N, C-alpha and C positions, 0 to 999 in steps of 0.2 A: 506493500499498500503505499502511494505516494503520501509525502508529509504535506502538508495544509498551507498553501502558499497563504501569507500575513496581509493586509493590507491595509493603510492607514486611514479609517474614517473618520467625518470632525463628527462631534456630538452634540446634542445643544437640549439644555432645560425647559422645557417649554412654561414653567412658571416661570422663570428668575433670568431666562435665556443665556444664562452663563454658557460658555460651552468650551471646547478641549479637547483634543486630538487622542485618540486609542487606537491598539493595534489589533486587527481581528485575526484569526478567532478569538474567541475566547465564549465563555457560558455564555455570558447578561450582556446585557445593558451594564451601566455605570450608576449608579446612581447622585446624583449634582451633591458637592461637599456643603451646600449655602442650602438649599430646603429641600432635601431627602427627598424630592422627585425622579423617579424612572430615566432619566436621557433618553430622547432619539437620537436619531442619524440625520441630520442633518446634512452632507457631503460627503462622495466620498473624493478622496484624492488622489489622483494617479501623476503620475511620475510624466515630468513637461511639459507640465498642467503651467503656461504662464497670466497674468491679467497685464 
C-alpha cells in the first residue's frame, strides 16, 4: 500500500474567522484555539500558486 500523499489546506473557524494551515491526511479537522468550534476547510493550497 502506498503512503498517503500529504497536502496543505487552510482551515477557518466559521464563528470567529480564525485561520490556520494544516497538513492532511489527518483524523479530523482541528478545533479553533479561541472559541473551540470545529474548523472547516477554506482553501486547498497547491504548490506553484501565485497571487
